[in-house]
C-alpha positions as CSV (number, residue, x, y, z in Angstrom):
1,M,-9.4,8.6,-15.3
2,R,-8.7,12.3,-15.9
3,E,-11.6,14.1,-14.2
4,F,-11.1,14.6,-10.5
5,Q,-13.1,17.7,-9.5
6,D,-15.8,17.0,-7.0
7,R,-15.4,13.2,-7.2
8,A,-14.8,11.0,-4.2
9,A,-11.5,9.2,-3.3
10,V,-11.2,6.6,-0.5
11,V,-7.7,6.0,1.0
12,T,-7.0,3.3,3.5
13,G,-4.1,3.8,5.8
14,G,-4.8,7.5,5.2
15,G,-3.8,8.6,8.7
16,S,0.0,8.6,8.0
17,G,2.7,8.2,5.5
18,I,1.9,7.6,1.8
19,G,-1.8,7.4,2.7
20,T,-1.8,10.9,4.1
21,A,0.1,12.2,1.1
22,L,-2.4,10.6,-1.2
23,C,-5.3,12.2,0.6
24,W,-3.7,15.6,0.1
25,R,-2.9,15.0,-3.6
26,W,-6.4,13.9,-4.4
27,A,-7.8,16.8,-2.4
28,K,-5.6,19.3,-4.3
29,A,-6.9,17.8,-7.5
30,G,-10.4,18.8,-6.4
31,M,-11.6,15.5,-4.9
32,K,-13.5,14.8,-1.8
33,V,-11.6,12.4,0.4
34,V,-12.5,9.6,2.8
35,V,-9.6,9.2,5.2
36,A,-9.8,5.7,6.5
37,D,-7.4,4.3,9.1
38,I,-7.3,1.9,12.0
39,D,-6.1,4.8,14.1
40,L,-9.2,7.1,14.1
41,A,-7.4,9.9,15.9
42,A,-4.8,10.0,13.1
43,A,-7.5,9.9,10.4
44,E,-9.3,12.8,12.2
45,R,-6.1,14.9,12.3
46,V,-5.8,14.5,8.5
47,R,-9.5,15.2,7.9
48,A,-9.3,18.4,10.1
49,A,-6.2,19.6,8.3
50,L,-7.8,19.0,4.9
51,E,-11.0,20.8,5.9
52,A,-8.9,23.7,7.3
53,A,-7.4,24.0,3.9
54,G,-10.8,24.2,2.3
55,H,-11.1,20.6,1.1
56,G,-14.0,18.2,1.6
57,A,-13.2,15.2,3.8
58,I,-14.5,12.7,6.2
59,A,-12.7,10.3,8.5
60,A,-13.5,6.7,9.3
61,K,-12.0,4.1,11.6
62,V,-11.4,0.9,9.5
63,D,-9.5,-2.3,10.2
64,V,-9.0,-3.4,6.6
65,S,-8.4,-7.0,7.8
66,Q,-12.1,-7.2,8.6
67,A,-14.4,-7.6,5.6
68,A,-17.4,-6.2,7.4
69,E,-15.5,-3.0,8.2
70,V,-14.4,-2.4,4.7
71,E,-18.0,-3.0,3.5
72,Q,-19.2,-0.4,6.0
73,L,-16.5,2.0,4.6
74,A,-17.9,1.5,1.1
75,V,-21.5,2.1,2.3
76,L,-20.3,5.3,4.2
77,A,-18.4,6.6,1.2
78,C,-21.2,6.1,-1.3
79,H,-23.8,7.4,1.2
80,T,-21.8,10.5,1.8
81,Y,-20.7,11.3,-1.7
82,G,-23.0,9.3,-3.9
83,S,-20.3,7.3,-5.6
84,V,-16.5,6.6,-5.4
85,A,-14.3,7.3,-8.3
86,L,-10.9,6.4,-6.8
87,L,-10.0,3.7,-4.3
88,C,-6.5,3.5,-2.8
89,N,-6.0,0.1,-1.0
90,N,-3.0,1.5,0.8
91,A,-3.0,0.2,4.4
92,G,-0.1,-2.0,5.2
93,I,2.1,-3.3,8.0
94,V,5.6,-4.8,8.5
95,P,6.1,-7.1,11.5
96,S,9.3,-6.1,13.4
97,G,12.4,-8.3,13.3
98,R,12.6,-8.4,9.5
99,Y,16.1,-9.8,9.2
100,R,15.4,-13.4,10.4
101,P,15.4,-16.8,8.7
102,V,11.9,-17.6,7.4
103,W,11.5,-20.5,9.8
104,E,11.8,-18.2,12.8
105,Y,8.7,-16.1,12.2
106,P,5.8,-17.0,14.5
107,L,2.4,-17.8,13.0
108,E,1.1,-14.5,14.4
109,D,3.4,-12.5,12.1
110,W,2.2,-14.5,9.1
111,Q,-1.5,-14.1,10.0
112,W,-1.2,-10.3,10.7
113,A,0.7,-9.5,7.6
114,F,-1.6,-11.4,5.3
115,D,-4.7,-10.2,7.0
116,V,-3.8,-6.5,6.5
117,N,-1.5,-6.4,3.4
118,L,-3.3,-9.0,1.3
119,M,-6.8,-9.4,2.6
120,G,-7.2,-5.6,3.1
121,V,-6.7,-5.3,-0.7
122,V,-9.1,-8.2,-1.3
123,H,-11.8,-6.7,0.9
124,G,-11.4,-3.4,-0.8
125,I,-11.8,-5.0,-4.3
126,R,-14.8,-7.0,-3.2
127,S,-16.6,-4.1,-1.6
128,F,-15.8,-1.3,-4.1
129,V,-15.4,-2.8,-7.5
130,P,-19.1,-4.0,-7.9
131,R,-20.2,-0.5,-7.0
132,M,-17.8,1.1,-9.4
133,L,-19.0,-1.2,-12.2
134,A,-22.6,-0.3,-11.4
135,Q,-21.7,3.4,-11.7
136,N,-20.3,2.8,-15.2
137,T,-18.2,6.0,-15.1
138,P,-14.4,6.4,-15.3
139,A,-12.8,5.3,-12.0
140,H,-9.4,4.0,-10.8
141,I,-8.0,1.6,-8.1
142,V,-4.6,1.9,-6.6
143,N,-3.2,-1.1,-4.7
144,T,-0.1,-0.5,-2.7
145,A,2.3,-3.4,-2.9
146,S,6.1,-2.8,-2.6
147,V,9.4,-3.4,-4.5
148,A,9.5,-6.3,-2.0
149,G,6.7,-7.9,-4.0
150,L,8.9,-7.9,-7.2
151,V,12.2,-9.3,-5.8
152,S,13.1,-12.2,-3.6
153,G,15.7,-13.4,-1.1
154,S,16.0,-14.1,2.6
155,G,15.0,-10.7,3.9
156,S,11.6,-9.8,5.3
157,P,9.9,-12.9,3.9
158,V,6.6,-12.4,5.7
159,Y,6.0,-8.9,4.5
160,S,7.4,-9.7,1.1
161,A,5.2,-12.8,0.6
162,S,2.1,-10.7,1.3
163,K,3.2,-8.1,-1.2
164,H,4.0,-10.7,-3.8
165,A,0.4,-11.8,-3.4
166,V,-0.8,-8.2,-3.8
167,V,1.0,-8.0,-7.1
168,R,-0.7,-11.1,-8.4
169,V,-4.2,-10.0,-7.2
170,T,-3.7,-6.5,-8.7
171,E,-2.6,-8.0,-12.1
172,A,-5.7,-10.2,-12.0
173,L,-7.9,-7.2,-11.2
174,Y,-6.4,-5.3,-14.1
175,A,-6.9,-8.2,-16.5
176,S,-10.4,-8.9,-15.4
177,L,-11.5,-5.3,-15.8
178,Q,-9.8,-5.2,-19.3
179,E,-11.7,-8.3,-20.3
180,Q,-15.0,-6.7,-19.3
181,G,-14.2,-3.4,-21.0
182,A,-14.8,-1.6,-17.8
183,P,-13.9,2.1,-17.5
184,I,-11.8,1.4,-14.4
185,G,-8.1,1.8,-14.4
186,V,-5.7,0.0,-12.1
187,T,-2.3,1.0,-10.7
188,L,0.1,-1.3,-8.8
189,L,2.2,1.0,-6.5
190,C,5.5,-0.6,-5.7
191,P,7.5,1.8,-3.4
192,G,11.1,1.4,-2.5
193,L,12.3,3.0,0.7
194,V,9.9,5.8,1.7
195,N,10.1,8.0,4.8
196,T,7.0,6.7,6.6
197,R,6.1,5.0,9.9
198,I,5.6,1.6,8.4
199,Y,8.4,0.2,10.4
200,E,6.6,1.2,13.6
201,S,3.7,-1.0,12.6
202,E,3.8,-2.9,16.0
203,R,1.8,0.0,17.4
204,N,-1.3,-1.3,15.6
205,R,-0.8,-5.0,16.1
206,P,-4.0,-6.7,17.4
207,D,-3.6,-8.2,20.9
208,N,-4.7,-11.6,19.7
209,L,-1.9,-11.7,17.1
210,R,0.9,-10.8,19.5
211,P,3.4,-13.7,19.8
212,A,3.7,-15.3,23.2
213,T,7.4,-14.4,23.2
214,G,6.7,-10.8,22.2
215,A,7.5,-9.0,19.0
216,A,11.1,-9.5,17.7
217,A,13.3,-6.5,17.8
218,E,15.2,-5.3,14.7
219,T,18.9,-6.1,14.8
220,P,21.3,-3.3,15.8
221,E,22.9,-3.5,12.3
222,L,19.6,-3.0,10.6
223,Q,18.6,-0.2,13.0
224,A,21.9,1.6,12.2
225,V,21.4,1.3,8.4
226,A,17.8,2.4,8.6
227,A,18.7,5.5,10.5
228,Q,21.2,6.5,7.8
229,L,18.9,5.6,4.9
230,Y,16.0,7.7,6.1
231,A,17.9,10.9,5.4
232,H,17.8,9.8,1.7
233,A,14.4,8.1,1.5
234,L,11.8,9.3,-0.9
235,S,9.1,11.5,0.7
236,P,5.5,10.3,0.8
237,E,4.6,13.5,-1.2
238,A,6.9,12.5,-4.0
239,V,5.3,9.0,-4.1
240,A,1.8,10.6,-4.2
241,E,2.8,12.7,-7.1
242,Q,4.0,9.6,-9.0
243,V,0.7,7.9,-8.3
244,F,-1.2,11.0,-9.5
245,D,0.7,10.8,-12.8
246,A,0.2,7.0,-13.0
247,V,-3.6,7.4,-12.6
248,Q,-3.8,10.0,-15.3
249,A,-1.7,7.9,-17.6
250,Q,-3.7,4.7,-16.8
251,R,-0.4,3.0,-15.9
252,L,-0.5,-0.3,-14.2
253,Y,3.1,-0.5,-12.8
254,Q,4.4,2.4,-10.7
255,I,7.7,1.6,-9.2
256,T,9.0,4.6,-7.3
257,S,12.7,4.0,-7.9
258,D,14.8,2.6,-10.6
259,Q,17.5,1.4,-8.2
260,Y,16.0,-2.0,-8.0
261,D,15.8,-2.6,-11.8
262,G,18.9,-4.8,-11.8
263,V,17.6,-7.0,-9.0
264,I,14.2,-7.4,-10.7
265,R,16.0,-8.2,-13.9
266,E,18.2,-10.8,-12.3
267,H,15.2,-12.5,-10.8
268,V,13.3,-12.6,-14.1
269,D,16.4,-13.7,-16.1
270,A,17.0,-16.5,-13.6
271,L,13.5,-17.8,-14.0
272,L,13.6,-17.7,-17.8
273,A,17.1,-19.3,-17.9
274,R,16.0,-22.0,-15.5
275,R,19.1,-21.3,-13.4
276,N,19.7,-20.6,-9.7
277,P,19.3,-16.9,-8.9
278,V,21.7,-14.6,-7.0
279,F,19.6,-13.1,-4.3
280,P,20.6,-9.8,-2.5
281,S,20.4,-9.6,1.2
282,L,17.8,-7.3,2.9
283,L,20.6,-4.9,3.8
284,D,21.8,-4.9,0.2
285,L,18.3,-4.0,-1.0
286,S,18.1,-1.2,1.6
287,L,21.4,0.2,0.6
288,R,20.3,0.6,-3.0
289,D,18.0,3.4,-1.9
290,R,21.0,5.6,-0.9
291,R,20.9,7.0,-4.5
292,V,17.1,7.7,-4.6
């Protein structure tokens, strides 16, 4: 996909972080933007700023964990702009208390992470891809996973498991569209550490998925490391620029940093050699982003 002017882009999680940066990048390319977010006030702020800068945009409140709401988003986008050329399944959450053994996570954390991170992507695919196929014009889909979906270890298993699933679903989407010869490109976005509010996800946790014991707090050690790392984290705008390049190049894999290449290689090499891997800790993975 190389033509952007006056075409429509839909971005979930568009009210903050990478989502907001993507909204702006597509708008600057001449696209009309649907800013979708579970926080309508945040989506409206982005929409208002885009319109004030002369760009076409609408805002929509969407809980991507709900198939009916994503379907309504597709109807709204197509009704407003006629068709959708670009879909960014970007909304995502991280349950707090990431540095815990896997057996200590409550079921509510698993349900919430998979409902948003995985099923949000699935709902987007199911609602938008048939419409894009019917359009039969060049289009593109960006699914936001994470470097956490490419590596393994003890850290953040709930979030990482959901992102591993996004990787697999996105690769299947790419292969299926290739088999059909569809004019729809696919990009799997795998960010490393980015300066966003994703670690404040608890603000959007549904009441029915709050553990009876309350959400776990991050360890003081992890809080201290995170505070240091954010001074060096990649900006959402830099990530959006990488995504723009990936869409133009029809590139499937967009990993925002090469700092994890050694960890990814160790994982793959261990699989192929049928040997036990050497897994980094969550803190080790975080510290790799110091050099971003």
